[in-house]
C-alpha positions in Angstrom: -3.5 10.5 2.0 -4.2 11.9 -1.4 -7.3 12.2 -3.4 -10.4 10.2 -3.9 -13.0 9.8 -6.8 -16.3 8.3 -6.7 -17.4 6.8 -10.0 -20.6 4.5 -11.1 -19.5 1.6 -13.2 -22.2 -0.6 -14.5 -24.3 0.5 -11.7 -21.6 -0.5 -9.2 -20.4 1.8 -6.9 -16.6 2.3 -6.8 -14.4 4.1 -4.6 -10.7 4.9 -5.5 -8.5 6.3 -3.0 -4.9 6.9 -3.0 -3.0 6.5 0.3 0.4 7.8 0.9 0.8 7.3 4.6 4.2 7.9 6.0 6.9 5.3 5.0 4.3 3.5 2.6 4.3 3.9 -1.0 0.9 5.0 -2.8 -1.6 2.4 -2.9 -5.0 2.8 -4.9 -7.8 1.1 -3.1 -11.1 0.2 -4.9 -14.1 -0.8 -3.1 -17.0 -2.3 -5.3 -20.2 -3.4 -3.7 -21.3 -6.1 -6.5 -24.4 -7.6 -4.7 -26.7 -5.1 -5.5 -30.0 -5.1 -3.9 -29.3 -8.5 -2.0 -29.7 -8.5 1.5 -25.9 -8.5 2.3 -25.3 -5.8 -0.4 -27.9 -3.7 1.1 -26.5 -4.4 4.6 -23.4 -3.6 3.5 -24.6 -0.2 1.8 -26.3 0.9 4.7 -24.3 -0.3 7.8 -20.6 -0.6 6.7 -20.3 1.8 3.6 -17.8 2.2 0.8 -15.9 5.0 2.6 -15.4 3.2 5.9 -14.5 0.0 4.2 -11.5 1.9 2.4 -10.5 3.5 5.7 -10.0 0.1 7.3 -7.9 -1.1 4.1 -5.9 1.9 4.8 -5.5 1.6 8.3 -4.8 -2.4 8.0 -2.1 -1.6 5.6 -0.3 1.0 7.9 -0.7 -1.4 10.9 0.5 -4.6 8.9 3.5 -3.0 7.5 4.6 -0.8 10.2 3.6 -2.3 13.3 3.7 -6.1 12.7 6.2 -6.9 9.9 8.3 -3.5 10.6 9.0 -3.0 7.0 10.3 0.5 7.2 12.2 0.0 3.8 10.0 -0.1 0.6 12.2 -2.9 -0.7 11.5 -5.3 2.2 8.0 -5.0 1.2 5.7 -6.8 -1.7 5.2 -4.3 -4.7 1.5 -3.6 -4.5 0.2 -0.8 -6.2 -3.5 -1.7 -6.2 -5.9 -3.3 -3.8 -9.4 -4.2 -4.7 -12.3 -5.2 -2.5 -15.3 -6.9 -3.7 -18.6 -7.4 -1.9 -20.2 -10.1 -3.9 -22.7 -13.0 -3.9 -20.5 -16.3 -3.6 -21.1 -19.8 -3.9 -20.7 -22.0 -0.8 -20.2 -20.9 2.7 -17.0 -19.1 2.8 -16.8 -15.9 4.2 -13.8 -14.3 2.2 -10.8 -15.1 0.3 -7.9 -13.0 -1.4 -6.3 -13.7 -4.8 -3.5 -11.7 -5.9 -4.1 -8.3 -4.8 -8.0 -8.5 -4.8 -10.2 -9.3 -1.6 -13.6 -11.0 -2.2 -16.0 -10.9 0.8 -19.5 -12.9 0.9 -22.5 -10.8 0.7 -24.6 -13.6 2.3 -22.3 -13.8 5.3 -22.7 -10.1 5.7 -26.4 -10.4 5.4 -26.7 -13.2 7.8 -24.1 -12.3 10.4 -25.7 -11.6 13.7 -24.0 -9.0 15.8 -21.7 -6.0 15.1 -21.2 -6.5 11.4 -19.0 -3.4 10.8 -16.6 -4.7 13.6 -16.8 -8.3 12.0 -15.8 -7.2 8.7 -13.2 -4.9 9.9 -11.4 -8.0 11.5 -11.9 -10.1 8.4 -10.4 -7.4 6.2 -7.3 -7.0 8.6 -6.9 -10.9 7.9 -7.3 -10.8 4.2 -5.0 -7.6 3.9 -2.3 -9.5 5.8 -2.6 -12.1 3.0 -2.0 -9.4 0.3 1.3 -8.1 2.3 2.8 -11.3 3.9 5.5 -13.2 2.5 4.5 -16.8 2.1 8.0 -18.7 1.4 7.5 -18.5 -2.3 4.5 -21.0 -2.0 6.5 -23.2 0.4 5.0 -22.3 3.9 2.5 -24.5 5.3 -1.0 -23.0 4.5 -2.0 -23.4 8.2 1.0 -21.0 9.2 0.0 -18.3 6.6 -3.4 -18.5 8.1 -2.3 -18.2 11.5 -0.2 -15.0 10.8 -3.2 -13.3 9.1 -5.2 -14.4 12.3 -2.4 -13.0 14.6 -2.4 -9.8 13.0 -6.3 -9.7 13.5 -5.8 -10.6 17.1 -3.1 -7.9 17.7 -5.2 -5.2 16.2 -7.8 -5.9 18.9 -10.3 -7.6 16.3 -10.8 -11.0 17.5 -14.0 -12.4 17.7 -15.3 -14.0 21.1 -15.6 -17.4 19.5 -11.9 -17.9 19.0 -9.8 -20.3 20.9 -8.4 -19.4 24.5 -4.7 -19.3 24.9 -3.2 -22.7 25.3 -6.1 -24.3 23.3 -5.7 -26.4 20.3 -4.3 -29.9 19.2 -1.3 -28.6 17.2 0.8 -25.6 16.4 -0.2 -25.7 12.6 -3.7 -26.3 13.3 -4.0 -22.9 11.6 -6.3 -19.6 12.0 -6.7 -18.8 15.6 -5.0 -21.8 16.9 -2.0 -21.1 15.4 -2.6 -17.2 15.9 -2.6 -17.9 19.7 0.7 -20.1 19.4 2.5 -17.0 17.6 1.3 -14.6 20.0 3.5 -16.6 22.9 6.2 -17.1 20.4 6.3 -13.3 19.5 6.0 -12.6 23.6 9.4 -14.8 23.9 11.2 -12.4 21.3 9.6 -9.2 20.4 9.3 -8.7 16.9 9.4 -12.5 16.3 6.6 -12.2 13.5 8.4 -9.5 11.8 11.4 -11.5 11.7 9.8 -14.6 10.5 7.9 -12.8 8.0 11.3 -11.5 6.4 12.8 -15.1 6.6 9.8 -16.3 4.4 10.4 -14.0 1.5 11.8 -16.7 -0.7 11.4 -19.8 1.3 10.3 -21.7 4.3 11.6 -24.0 6.9 10.6 -25.3 10.2 13.9 -24.4 11.5 13.4 -20.8 11.4 11.9 -21.4 14.7 15.1 -22.8 15.9 17.1 -19.7 14.4 14.9 -17.0 16.1 14.0 -18.7 19.2 16.5 -21.4 19.8 14.0 -24.4 20.1 12.1 -26.4 17.5 8.6 -25.3 16.9 7.3 -28.9 18.4 9.2 -27.7 21.8 8.0 -24.3 21.6 4.4 -25.9 21.2 5.0 -28.0 24.2 6.0 -25.2 26.3 3.4 -23.3 25.2 0.7 -26.0 26.2 2.5 -26.2 29.5 2.1 -22.7 30.3 -1.5 -22.6 30.1 -1.9 -26.0 31.8 -3.2 -28.2 28.7 
């Protein structure tokens, strides 16, 4: 880790932080609370705070790259140099989304969340940081799988919310989010490092046959085995 700088830009608080964790190239992290004095903006400022959010982003990067994707060689990773987090008032009921190297989180969600909002936001950030670092098959991978991998990271970071499905629940392996995350956790138990290898294969394309190559069975066979294990 290196230096940090605090700036005020158009009444926004911006925190720049240069992280240089072992084995990870320096990444600039910017956290901006654009929600001002709204309920969500005030709650973020008072209960979560910019320094804590910046710290979560840094720890999420280390967890994703080193422990989940096992990308010890810089050339294996996406060439990300800057990550920006925006807390803002958003249209609709969405919680957060990632575009390129920017994470956008709904201030309305923060303001209305009942429970430990600091822990909840940390889980959301682990999910969204995965989107920044993961390979998506050059756009060919199913969106549900991409989201499932992001929730798998959240699960392994011990930041899954209590309302998620239990192991074995769900209708399809590619149902997405928590359902797919639980299934991927099963697959990863069959072959330690499966998710890291799957992500590596998804650097330039995608095929369901990746499951056969890594685990010796089709993804549908694996889903059937998974459901049978839990009696569903």
